[in-house]
Residue, then its C-alpha position, 0 to 999 in steps of 0.5 A: m500500500v502507498i504510505a502517506t502521512q495523515p493530515t495534521n493541524s499545523a498552522h503553516w499547512d493550509l486546510e485547502t492544501q491538506i484536503r487537496e493533497t489527501l484527495d490526490r493521494q486517495r485517487q492515486f491509490f484507488a487507481t492502483g486497483r487495490t481496493r477492488d480486491l475483496e481480500f483487501r476489503r476484508d482485511q480493512l474491515t477486520k482492522l476496523r472491527q478490531a479497532i472498535q473493539a479495542k477502543q470501546d471504553a474510550i468510545v463509550a466514555a466520549v459519548q457520555q462526556d458529549l451527551g451525558r448519555p447513560e452507559y447502556e445507551a452509550y453502547f449503542e454506538l458500537a452497533s457499527i460492529a454488527e455492520v462490519d460483521g454483516a459485510l464480512k459475512n456477505l461481501t462475496q455474495w454482494a460483490k458477485p455479478q448478477k445475471a440478467k435476462l436477454s430478449i430474443d433480439q439480443w441472442p446469442g449473448s449474455a448479460w450481467i450487472e456488476p457492482q463497481p466501487l465509485g472512487v473517493a467518498l466523503i462521509i459527514g457525520p452528525w452529533n447525536y450518535p457521533f460515533s456510529l453514524a460516522i463509522s457505519p457509512l464507512v463500513g459500506a464505503i470500504a465494503a464496496g471498495n472505495c477510499a474515503i474521507v470522514k468528517p466527524s461532528e465538532v458538536a460532539p468534540a470528545t467523540a470526534a477526537v476518538v473517531a479521528t484517533l481510531i481512523r489515523e491509527t487504523f488506516d493509511p490515509a491514502f485509503v481512509a483519512v479524517f478531517e476534524g474541524d467546524a463548519a469551515t472544514s466541511q465547506a472546504l471539503l465540499a468545495n472539492k469533487f468527490d465520487h459520493i457524498f454521504f451526509t447525516g444531519g438536519t434538512a437545512i444543512g442537507r440542502i447546502v450539501m446537495a447544492a455543493a454536490a450539484q456543482h460537481l454532479t456528485p451523487v449524494t446520500l442524505e440521511l436527514g430527519g423530520k417530524s415522525p408521527c405516531f398513531v395510536t388507535a382505539d384498539a391499540n394495546l395501550a400498555i405496550a404502546a406507552k412503554r415502546i413510545a416512551w422508550g423510543k422518544f426519550l432514548n438519548a434525551g429525545q435526540t434521535c432522528i427517528a424518535p416519535d415526534y408527536l402522538l396522534v391519539d384516538r380521543a377515546v383512549m387519550p386519558e388511558l394512554l396518558a396514564q400509561l405513559r406516566g407509568a412507563v416514564t416513572a418505571f424507566y426514570g423514577t419520579d425525578p428523572a433529573q436524578s436518574g442515571d438512565f436519562g441523558r442530557i441535551i448536547n449544548d446550550r443552544q439546543f437547550d434554549r431552543l427546546a426550553a422555548l418549546l415547552e411553552s407550546g402546550k400544557p405539560f401533563l408530565g415533566g416540563q422541568h428544566n435546568r440550563a446549568d445541567r442541560y436537563i429537560a425532563p421527559t415531557i408530554l404536552t397536551d393542549v397542543d394544536w397544529d399551529s403550535p410552535v412545537m409542531a413547526d419543526e422536528i423537536f429533537g428533544p424529550i418533548l412529546p406533544m399529544l394531539p387527539y383525533d376524532q376521525l382517523d382520515q383527518a389525522i392522516a390528512q394533517v400528516n400528509s399536508r406536511p413534509k414526508p417524515l423519516a419514520l411513521y409509527v402505528f399502534s393498532e391491533n387491527t391489521q386492516t387499520q395498520r394497512y390503511l395507515l401505511d397505504r395512505t401515508s409516506s415516510g422513510g420507514a415505518c413500524i407497526n406496534e413498535t418505535v425506532m427498532h427498524v433501524g436495527c434490522p440490517s436487512l431493512p434499508f434505512g433512509g428517508v423520502g422527500d424532505s427526510g432524505i435521499g438514498s438508504y444504507h445498512g447491510k447490503a443497502s450500504f454496499d449498493t449505495f457506495s457502488h455503481h452497478r454497471s450493466v454489461l452485454k457480451k455478444a457472440t461472434w459466431l453468428d451475426l444477424d443482419w436485421r439491424y443493418a441497412p438497407y432497411a427497405q425490406k425490414v420495416g415489417l420485421i422491426k414492427k413485429l419485434l416492437g409488438m406493433g403488428 
């Protein structure tokens, strides 16, 4: 492998020069063809797995430092190992060319579709799951045979430092490199031409990333967010619904892109669901969640101030307490909320759960459909017809029936958004496909050469009409 030096933060070395030289080294290394070799990819994935395993304590500690997350939830960041294991197990099958059928006019010959690496990918990670959402896309990029540059989020500085150290200690930067820094670093990276850009973050920044990519006609995967609705119908198992909703919403203090953003509840069962939610939150975090070691904190003061203002959007049935010094906002359920309330304007991304009753399910569906398409949609109902009815009349990146959030942990399910909630998908084979170009190949025999396509055409019009099914 080409030996290179990782980018440094030396003041005398201009950032743009660092980026340009790193890109040049990666393009040179990609051109050698080494990354096309499956054994090379397996070796790099194995090294990544070993590095994650070796640094698990540092990863967990960094996430706890950045987000105040309980240790148990901090271990969710290590889900990247499962992505690595899946890639190692299935890489041969994923990379195998797929045969394609030929129409009779193409005989004799054969056809197939072969996945090819794209080249050099840029991966920009978010702050809410700052390790796993930077590393999991990298798994797909490596598995597909690409070089990559990773930009971890500066909003989670402790984790960004761990990500940077892990990459620098594990990979030759001619293959995988890392750049730390703020928005200016991201902008400097985006000014360059990549072969794919993978971004996880908010919709507003996603638009900026897409605009920058358009300057180079670079394909993008945008993992964004949105206001993910959760329907609770009259026939739902309310005890189970309450536990699963409370867990999915208040996990990571609500800072999860697929957390239930708001509840749409049949008015007839709203009192009982509220009681069940109170019981679930108390069972999870006690009567004073501020003292619980199992409830996280808000990432920074800016996000805290934004969320604290949203508490005024309704009446706190539960929670509402907040402490800026500790960046603590209690698990909160708001009632007396309407569609025009400030809390319903944008993705909440915090531990505040508005509840809106409905009298007619179709009216609730219409309200959801009048807004940007969400990243997730949740349905709690015991009626299979109602479940199907809701799925057929809504659009979202993903969905769960009688569950929240857990679809993100199914490697066989592509994860991604639709419309404003994102472009493209990943996880499992979808990650491999995202970072691959699927080239179509036609191979023709030379022992027979039918002349139906060659001029002169005068005697062949009837034949072409027949071939086209025109009679």
